[in-house]
N, C-alpha and C positions, 0 to 999 in steps of 0.2 A: 596648443591647437588653436588656430585662429577662428574666431566666431563665424567668419564667413564660410567655413567648412562645416559648421555645425548645421543640423537640420532637424526639422519637426514636420510630421504630416498631420493634417486634419483627418478625421475619421475616414473620409472618402479616399484620401491619398494613401493612408495606410492600407486600406483594403486593396487599393489598386496595386501597390507594391507587392503584397502577398499574392495577389492573383497573377502577377508576372513571374512567379516562381522563386520567391526568396527561399533559400535552402535553410533546412532545419539547423545546419552547422553555424549559421550566423545568429548567435545568441549573445548579444552584448552583455557585458558584466556590469557596466555603469551607464547612466543615462547619457552621458557625453558620447559613449560609443554608439548608442542608439541613434542619437542626433546626427552623428556623422554618417550613418547609413541612410538617412531619409532627408534629402535637401529640401529646405523650406523656401518657397517662392514668395518672397516678401511682396514682390510687385503684384502677384495675383491675389495673395491672402492677407496682405497687410503685415505690419511689424509683429514680432513675437518676442516674449521674454521668458526666461527660465531661471530658476533659482538653483545654484550649486550643482549642476549636472555631473561634475566630476566626483562629487561626494555621494550622489544618489545611486545606490547599488540596486540590483535586481532583487525582487522580493518573492516572486513566484514564477512559475513556468509560463511560457508563452513569448510571442515576439512583438506585442503591442506595447503601449505605454502603461497598460494596466499591470504589466509585469513589475513596474517600477512604482506601483501604487500612485500613478499620476494619470491625469486627464487634461484634455484641452478645454479651456473656459474662454469664451469670447468676451471681451470687455471693449465695447465700442469698436474701433478700427484696429484694436490690438488683441492678440491671442496670448493667453498665459498658459503655460504648463505648470499646473498646480497639484497639490495632493488630492487623492481621490476622496478622502474623508477628513473630518476634523472632530476635535473634542469640544463639547459644550458643557460648561458647569452651570447647574441650576442651583442657585443659592436662595430661591425664593422661600424654601421651607414651609410651603403651604400646607402639606399633608402632616398630620400629627405623627409621632414616631409610633412604630409597631412594637410594643414592648415585649410581645411574646416571640415573634420571629427574630427580633434583634438581640435577644439575650445571649450573652456570652455562655460557652459551654458549661462553665463551672456554676453559673447561675441557673441554668436549665436543670442541672443535676440536683441542685439545692431545692428547686421548685418541685422536682419529681419526688425527692425524699419527703418533703412536706406533705405529700399526698398518700404516701404508702401505709398500708395497715402493718401490724406486727407480722402477719403471715407473709405478706408480700416482701417485707424487709428481710425475712429469713431466707426466702427464695433468692433475693438479690445478693445475699452474702454467701450462698452456698453455690448453686448450680448457674446462678445468673438469672436475670429477669428479662422477659421479652413481651412482645406484643400480646400474646395470648394470656399472659398473666395480669394484664392491666385493663382498665376500664375507662370509657369516655375521655375526659380531659387528660387522663394519665397517658393514654395512647398518642395523643396529639403532641404532648411534651416529649414522649419518647422518640416519635418520628422526627421531631425537630432536631434531636441530638445526632441523628444519622446524617452524614453528608450525601450529596447526589451519588457520589462514587466513593465506596468505602474501601480504601486501599491499605495494604499491609506491606512490611518489609521485614525480612530476617537479617539481623546483623550479628557480627562478632563483637562481643563485649571488649571495650577498650582497656587500657592499662590500669585505670582507677576504678574499674567496675562500672563504667558508664558507656553510652553510646551517644552519637553514632560512631561505630567503627567501620569495618569493612562489610559492605552489604553483600550478601551471598544469595539472596533470593527475594522474591516479592511478587505481588499480584493484587487483585481486587476481587471483592465479593460479587458474583453475578446478580444481575437485577432480579432474577427469579428466586433468589435465596435471601434477599435482603429482609423479608418479613421473618426470618429465622434467626436474626442477629439478636444476641443477648448481651445485657450489660451487668457486669459484676461490680458491686460496691465494696471497697476495701478502705480501711483506714490507713493513715500514714503519720509519721512523726517528722516535724521540721525543727531544726535548731537555727536560731538566728543570734549572732554575736555582734556587739558594738565594737568597732575597731578602736584601739587605744590611740589617743591623740589625733583622732580624725572625727570631728563632730559630724553627727548625722550620716556616718558611713557605717555600713554593716556588711557582713558576710554570713553565709548560712549553708546548711546541708539538709537534705531531705532524703529519707530512704526511697523516695520515689525516684531519686537520681541514681540509684544503685541497682544494677541489673544482674549482678553475678561476678563470678570470677573471670579474669581476663581469658579471652579465647572462647568462653561459653557462647552459644548461639541463643538469641532471643528474638521473639517475633513481636513486633510493635505496629501499632496503627501509624500511618503516615499521612500527614496533612498537605494539601496543596495550597498555593498562594491564594486561590479563591476562598478556601476554607477559612484561612487566617483573616481574610478581609470581610468575612461575612457577618460582621457585628455592627452594621450601621443601622439597626432598628428600622428596617424597611426603606431607608433612604438611599437612593442611588442617584447622587448629584452629577455623576460623570456619565455622559452619553456620547457615543460615537455616531455621527450623522454625516450624510454626504456634504462635502464641502461647497459652500456658497458663500456670498458676501454677508458678513455679520452687520448688525446695526452699527452705525458709525456717527460720531459727533462732528466729523468732517463731511460737509455737503459736497459730494462729488459733482453735483450739478452747478455749483457756483460758477458764475460767468468767468471769474478770474482763473478757474481751473481749466478753462478752454484754451488757455495759452499753449502754443506749440513749443516743444523742446526737442532737441537733437539727441537721439539715442547714442550713447557710447558703445562700442562693441563690447567692452567688458567693464563692470564697475562693481560697486558693493551696494547694499541697501542703503547705507548711509550716504553714499555718493549720489545715488539717484534721487533720494529725498532732498538732498541739498540742491540739485538741479531743478526739481520741481518747485522748491521754495523760491529759487531766484526767478523763475519763470512766472510764478503766480503771485508772489508777494506774501504768501502765508508762511508762517515759521513751522517747519515740520521736521521733527527729529524721530529717532527710533530707539526702542528699547534695547538695552545692552545685550539681550540674548540673541538678537537678529541683526544688529546694525552692521556687523562686519562680514556678513554672509556674501558670497560672491554672486553676481548676477550677470548673465550673458544675454545679448539681445541680437535680433536680426531685424533690419529695416532702418529707416531714417528718422522721420518725425512722427511724434505722437502727442496727443493731448496730455496735459499734466494730470488731469483728473483720471483719465483712463489708466495712465502708468501707476498713479497711487492706488487705485482699486485693485489693479492686477498684482501689485506687489503684496497688498494685504491678503489677497487670495493664495499668494504663493507661500506665505508664512501662516496661514489660517488665523490671521489677526484682524485688527481694526484700528481706528484712530480715536484716541481719548483726548479730550481738550483739558489742558493743564495751564491755567492762567490764560495767557494770549497764544500759547503754541499748541500744536497737536502732536501727540506721541503715538507712533506705531507700536502697539502692544497686543497682548492676547485678547483683552476684552475691555469694554467701557468701565466695568466695575474694577476698582483697584485690588491687588492681590492682598494688601494689608486689611483693608475693610471687609473683604470676603472672608479672610480667615478669622477675624474677630467675630463675625456673624456665625460662623460654624462653631467657634469655640464656645460662645454664648449658648448656643443650642445644645451642644454636647454637655455643658455643665448642668443645664436643667434636666437633661435625660439621666445623667449620672446620679443626681440627687434623688430622682424617682426610682432608679434601679437600686440605690442603697436603702431606700424606704422598703422596698418590697423584699429584698434580701434579709433585712432585720425582721420583717414579719414572718418570712419563711423559717428563719432560724429560730425564732420564738416558738413557732408552731411545732416544729420538729422536737424542741426541747421539752415543751409542755405535754407532748404526746407520750413521753416516757419510754418510747421504743428504742432509744439510743442510750439509755442510762445503764451504766454497768452493774449496779448493786443487786440486780435481781437474780436470785440463786438459781432459777430454772434456766435462765439465759447463760450463766456462766457454765452450769452443768452441761447443757447441750453443746456448748462451745461454738455456736454459730454467730453470736452477736459481736462483731468485730469493729463496729463503728462507734465513734465517740463524738458528742456534740461539739467539743472544742476543736475537733480535727476536721470539720466540715470545711 
């Protein structure tokens, strides 16, 4: 499809087309289809640039650009069709980690165990322990064990006595019943074997992996992806915000970027950056992740600076200075440096977590409530936990 047949509307033009009676049957599947239905008047509204219209599919209901998670952004005389939102990574790490909210589930259970009295432990090992059986800090720890939505599934046990097998039922606990949820503490045995002739390689088995005979039905708690990611100790470095220009080490207002260049009907990100480099004298390249993406335009001439800024908006990126060149990439901060910073932060948090877990284990052990040799405990048959199995 030739770019001259593609089209985009400004917000007013889109509203005008709808008002003229666009039928509901005209629901384009891709952005290129949408553009073909809305001719863009470059003489009236200036040049337009759009990234990969034939690969951008509809995301939601509606007949406007928002259905493709796209919006119009004005850049000087140029209009860009760019993503509605972008992802920002905050690596400042200004706030200290929240060690309570961020504890993994097994550490929270250990923490709760370290606070239980003998009577509470008996309840936890028989009927299960709930909020009404706990006090103060214990209740806070217990509540933190529960996800926002507590879901469950019923599965058929697989061939080796494990799940998941076929799911036959499922659901979630209603909000008004969450306060009635109980946790039951049980011990387990794990075997770990070093593999012969394979240094540092192990295999293992735990009775927690065995759910019954093949074909039996078992009900288990199910976790969402959000639950699995909820161990960042209060840190949420990833934010989704409205798309706008990120800070750039390339000065779009530099007089050299006022140079005019002729827009090709169709090109790639790499090709347009090459044209802008030739017109301005800057050396500008693109990250491997975006350099081969197709770009289509409507219009004739445009300032190099406006085009470079528009392309950055289209890929939700910016320009980083590397030696004498500028690279179009996701952010000014390099991925390697950012990853190293997060790794160092996590290492310090892990050390603190290990220190606290060691303290809780020692506290549980010294309390004596998990030690087997007490005759009364063995006689009553309720004491099933063992300190070495926590």
